[in-house]
C-alpha positions as CSV (number, residue, x, y, z in Angstrom):
1,M,10.1,-3.8,-15.6
2,L,8.1,-3.9,-12.4
3,H,6.3,-1.0,-10.7
4,A,6.2,-1.0,-6.9
5,F,3.6,1.4,-5.4
6,I,4.3,2.0,-1.7
7,D,1.8,3.4,0.8
8,E,1.9,4.0,4.5
9,S,-0.6,3.9,7.3
10,E,-0.4,4.4,11.1
11,H,-2.6,3.3,14.0
12,Y,-2.1,5.7,16.8
13,D,1.3,5.1,18.4
14,K,1.0,1.3,18.1
15,Y,1.7,0.4,14.4
16,F,3.5,1.9,11.5
17,I,2.6,0.1,8.2
18,L,3.9,0.2,4.7
19,S,2.5,-1.7,1.8
20,A,4.1,-2.4,-1.6
21,L,1.9,-3.3,-4.5
22,I,3.8,-4.7,-7.4
23,V,2.5,-4.4,-10.9
24,S,4.1,-5.5,-14.1
25,D,4.7,-3.1,-17.0
26,E,2.3,-5.2,-19.1
27,K,-0.5,-4.9,-16.6
28,L,-0.1,-1.4,-15.3
29,K,-2.1,0.5,-18.0
30,L,-4.9,-2.1,-17.7
31,L,-5.0,-1.7,-14.0
32,E,-5.2,2.1,-14.3
33,S,-7.8,2.1,-17.1
34,Q,-10.1,-0.3,-15.3
35,L,-10.0,1.6,-12.0
36,D,-10.6,4.9,-13.9
37,A,-13.5,3.3,-15.8
38,M,-15.0,1.9,-12.7
39,V,-15.2,5.2,-10.9
40,F,-16.7,6.8,-14.1
41,T,-19.3,4.0,-14.3
42,Y,-20.4,4.6,-10.7
43,S,-20.6,8.3,-11.4
44,L,-23.3,7.7,-14.0
45,T,-25.8,6.2,-11.6
46,T,-24.7,7.1,-8.1
47,E,-23.5,10.1,-6.0
48,V,-19.9,9.2,-6.7
49,K,-18.1,12.0,-8.7
50,D,-16.0,11.1,-11.7
51,G,-12.3,11.6,-10.7
52,S,-12.8,10.8,-7.0
53,E,-9.6,9.6,-5.4
54,L,-9.6,6.0,-4.3
55,H,-8.4,6.5,-0.7
56,G,-9.2,3.9,1.9
57,Y,-9.6,6.1,5.0
58,D,-11.6,8.7,3.2
59,M,-13.9,6.1,1.7
60,M,-14.6,4.3,4.9
61,Q,-14.9,7.4,7.0
62,Q,-16.9,9.3,4.3
63,K,-14.5,12.2,4.0
64,C,-13.2,14.4,1.2
65,D,-14.4,13.0,-2.2
66,W,-16.5,10.5,-0.4
67,K,-18.4,12.8,2.0
68,G,-22.1,12.1,1.9
69,I,-21.8,8.9,-0.3
70,P,-23.9,6.1,1.2
71,M,-21.8,3.4,2.8
72,G,-23.4,0.7,0.7
73,I,-22.2,2.4,-2.5
74,T,-18.7,3.2,-1.0
75,S,-18.2,-0.4,0.1
76,S,-19.3,-1.6,-3.3
77,V,-16.7,0.6,-5.0
78,Y,-14.0,-0.5,-2.6
79,L,-14.6,-4.2,-3.1
80,K,-14.9,-3.8,-6.9
81,A,-11.5,-1.9,-6.9
82,L,-9.8,-4.6,-4.8
83,G,-11.0,-7.2,-7.3
84,I,-9.5,-5.3,-10.2
85,I,-6.2,-4.9,-8.2
86,N,-6.1,-8.6,-7.3
87,E,-6.6,-9.5,-11.0
88,H,-3.9,-7.3,-12.4
89,A,-1.2,-6.8,-9.8
90,E,1.6,-9.3,-9.2
91,A,2.0,-9.3,-5.5
92,L,1.4,-7.3,-2.3
93,F,3.9,-7.0,0.5
94,V,3.1,-5.4,3.9
95,E,5.7,-4.5,6.6
96,T,4.4,-3.5,10.0
97,I,6.5,-2.0,12.8
98,D,5.1,-2.7,16.2
99,R,6.2,0.3,18.3
100,D,5.2,-1.2,21.6
101,A,7.1,-4.4,20.9
102,Q,10.2,-2.3,19.9
103,R,10.1,-0.3,23.1
104,A,9.8,-3.5,25.1
105,K,12.7,-5.2,23.3
106,Y,15.2,-2.3,22.7
107,K,16.4,0.4,25.0
108,Y,16.7,2.8,22.1
109,P,14.0,1.9,19.5
110,F,14.7,2.5,15.9
111,N,12.8,5.0,13.7
112,P,9.7,2.9,12.6
113,R,9.4,4.6,9.2
114,R,13.1,4.1,8.4
115,L,12.9,0.5,9.4
116,A,9.7,-0.1,7.4
117,I,10.9,1.6,4.2
118,G,14.2,-0.4,4.2
119,Y,12.4,-3.7,4.8
120,I,9.7,-3.1,2.2
121,L,12.3,-2.1,-0.4
122,E,14.2,-5.3,0.4
123,K,11.0,-7.2,-0.4
124,V,10.5,-5.4,-3.7
125,N,14.2,-5.9,-4.6
126,G,14.0,-9.6,-3.8
127,F,10.8,-10.1,-5.8
128,A,12.3,-8.3,-8.8
129,R,15.6,-10.2,-8.6
130,A,13.9,-13.6,-8.4
131,R,12.1,-12.8,-11.7
132,G,15.2,-11.4,-13.4
133,E,13.6,-8.0,-13.6
134,T,14.2,-4.4,-12.4
135,A,11.7,-2.3,-10.5
136,H,10.7,1.4,-10.2
137,A,9.4,2.4,-6.7
138,Y,6.8,5.1,-6.2
139,L,5.7,6.8,-2.9
140,D,3.1,9.4,-2.0
141,N,4.6,12.9,-2.1
142,H,4.5,14.3,1.4
143,Y,6.8,15.9,3.9
144,T,9.0,12.8,4.2
145,A,10.0,13.0,0.5
146,P,13.3,14.9,0.9
147,E,14.4,12.5,3.6
148,G,13.3,9.5,1.6
149,R,15.3,10.5,-1.4
150,K,18.4,10.9,0.7
151,E,17.8,7.5,2.4
152,F,17.5,5.8,-1.0
153,I,20.8,7.2,-2.1
154,Q,22.4,5.8,1.1
155,Y,20.8,2.4,0.6
156,K,22.2,2.2,-2.9
157,S,25.6,3.3,-1.6
158,I,26.1,1.4,1.7
159,G,23.1,-0.9,1.9
160,T,19.9,-1.1,4.0
161,F,19.6,-1.4,7.7
162,G,20.1,-4.8,9.4
163,Y,22.1,-8.0,9.2
164,K,20.7,-8.8,5.7
165,S,21.7,-5.5,4.3
166,S,21.0,-4.9,0.6
167,K,22.1,-2.3,-1.9
168,L,18.8,-2.8,-3.8
169,G,20.5,-3.7,-7.0
170,S,17.2,-4.5,-8.7
171,I,15.5,-1.2,-7.9
172,I,16.6,1.4,-10.4
173,E,14.7,4.4,-9.1
174,M,12.5,5.6,-6.2
175,D,10.6,8.8,-6.3
176,F,7.5,10.6,-4.9
177,Y,4.3,11.5,-6.7
178,D,0.8,12.9,-6.0
179,S,-1.4,10.0,-5.3
180,R,-4.4,11.7,-6.9
181,E,-2.6,11.5,-10.2
182,M,-1.5,7.9,-9.9
183,F,-3.9,5.0,-9.7
184,G,-1.1,2.6,-8.7
185,L,-0.6,4.6,-5.4
186,Q,-4.3,4.7,-4.9
187,A,-4.5,0.9,-5.4
188,S,-1.7,0.4,-2.8
189,D,-3.5,2.7,-0.4
190,L,-6.7,0.6,-0.7
191,C,-4.7,-2.6,0.1
192,C,-2.9,-1.0,3.0
193,Y,-6.0,0.3,4.6
194,A,-7.7,-3.0,4.2
195,Y,-4.8,-4.6,6.1
196,Q,-4.7,-1.9,8.7
197,R,-8.4,-2.4,9.5
198,K,-8.1,-6.2,9.7
199,L,-5.1,-5.8,12.1
200,C,-6.4,-3.0,14.3
201,A,-10.2,-2.7,14.1
202,T,-11.0,-5.9,16.0
203,E,-13.8,-4.6,18.2
204,V,-16.3,-3.8,15.6
205,N,-19.9,-4.9,14.9
206,P,-20.5,-8.1,12.9
207,R,-21.5,-6.2,9.8
208,V,-18.3,-4.2,9.7
209,K,-16.3,-7.3,10.5
210,R,-17.8,-9.1,7.5
211,L,-16.9,-6.2,5.3
212,Q,-13.4,-6.2,6.5
213,E,-13.1,-9.9,5.8
214,K,-14.5,-9.5,2.3
215,M,-12.0,-6.7,1.6
216,W,-9.1,-8.8,2.8
217,N,-10.2,-11.9,1.0
218,S,-10.6,-9.9,-2.2
219,I,-6.9,-9.6,-2.5
220,F,-6.0,-13.2,-1.6
221,D,-4.0,-14.0,-4.7
222,I,-1.6,-11.0,-4.5
223,R,-1.2,-11.6,-0.7
224,A,-0.3,-15.2,-1.4
225,A,2.3,-14.0,-4.0
226,G,3.8,-11.5,-1.5
227,G,3.6,-11.6,2.2
228,T,2.8,-9.7,5.4
229,R,5.0,-9.3,8.5
230,I,4.9,-7.6,11.9
231,W,8.3,-6.7,13.4
232,P,9.9,-7.3,15.8
């Protein structure tokens, strides 16, 4: 059994991004326990509170659980977490919908979220099928959850969008959960935000640029096992 944790990110009206972090059943508990232990360890000697949610935007913008935490500590936590993820996950896939390119190419652009979720599920399905396994998909529980459940039923019945339509035979279930209660979703969020910053935050000072490169390089192995794409 494989577990696919799917997270989304947007950059203004330009990009809609979905990441799928795939973790094997054998490695999932190890990933969760090491991320949990890491946060607890930092809480013993720094301002980080035990139980703080690993959320990329909040960490880098010093909001919510990470408000007031020095950036040096926050970036250290972020990089340590990415190292754990790279060690224990199987692959990372990222699908990006370029809204501007869509509007330029199509008279009636497709819904970016619907496109991205179909494409990312196809990647998860293909990865699981190639390994002779099945997968369970998890998404963050927000306002799109009811629509997402209906779409998944449609995919299983008539196939995904596009000329390479798939009925996702290797994905047995897709459901929505509170990311605060699931380290897999937090891990996918960290990867997704690292990608979004590398793609979008190009005009930053050299120090921030170096941190972005470190973050992206920290997950090299799972990126190589998966893939990233910008469509169209």
